C-alpha positions in Angstrom: 0.6 -20.6 7.7 4.0 -22.1 6.8 7.3 -20.8 8.1 10.5 -21.4 6.1 13.9 -21.0 7.5 17.5 -22.4 7.1 19.3 -24.3 9.8 22.7 -23.2 8.5 24.1 -19.7 8.1 23.9 -18.2 4.6 26.9 -16.6 3.0 24.6 -14.0 1.4 21.3 -13.9 3.2 19.8 -11.3 0.9 20.4 -13.6 -2.1 19.1 -16.6 -0.2 16.0 -14.6 0.8 15.3 -13.5 -2.8 15.7 -17.1 -4.1 13.4 -18.4 -1.4 10.8 -15.7 -2.0 10.7 -16.5 -5.7 10.5 -20.2 -5.1 7.5 -19.8 -2.8 5.9 -17.4 -5.3 6.3 -19.7 -8.2 5.4 -23.0 -6.5 2.7 -22.1 -4.0 -0.9 -21.0 -4.3 -1.8 -17.3 -4.1 -1.0 -15.6 -0.8 1.3 -13.2 1.0 5.0 -13.7 1.7 6.5 -11.8 4.7 10.3 -11.5 4.8 12.2 -9.7 7.5 15.4 -7.9 6.7 17.8 -6.0 9.0 17.3 -2.6 7.6 16.3 -0.2 4.8 19.3 -0.9 2.6 18.8 -4.6 2.7 15.1 -4.2 2.0 15.7 -2.0 -1.0 18.4 -4.3 -2.3 16.2 -7.4 -2.0 13.3 -5.5 -3.6 15.4 -4.4 -6.6 16.7 -8.0 -7.1 13.2 -9.5 -6.9 11.8 -7.0 -9.3 14.7 -7.6 -11.8 14.3 -11.3 -11.7 10.5 -11.1 -12.1 11.0 -8.9 -15.2 13.3 -11.6 -16.6 10.6 -14.2 -16.1 8.2 -12.2 -18.3 4.4 -12.5 -18.4 4.4 -16.3 -18.0 4.3 -16.0 -14.2 1.7 -14.6 -11.9 2.3 -11.0 -10.7 4.4 -10.4 -7.6 3.8 -7.1 -5.8 6.7 -6.2 -3.6 5.7 -3.8 -0.8 8.4 -2.6 1.7 7.9 -1.2 5.2 10.5 0.4 7.3 10.6 3.4 9.6 12.0 5.9 7.1 9.3 5.1 4.5 6.7 7.9 4.0 3.4 7.0 5.8 1.5 7.1 2.5 3.7 4.3 1.2 3.5 2.3 4.5 -0.3 2.1 4.4 -0.1 0.2 1.0 0.8 -3.0 2.8 -2.4 -2.9 4.8 
């Protein structure tokens, strides 16, 4: 297991997280990526941005399945991550 983190504060941590997630996805072998956000709004914003950027890359890249989990998410959606 690898842990990636920045030693300096980020001006926009959501953007920095999205970029890092995509870099990991595009350069590493198959596996899971776990990213912690501070709340539902940030999670949904990051998910939307990741999905938009993946659409822009087209079919030339391997599939990336983005699965959120937060307390307000219905239980049937939460179990998808397991």
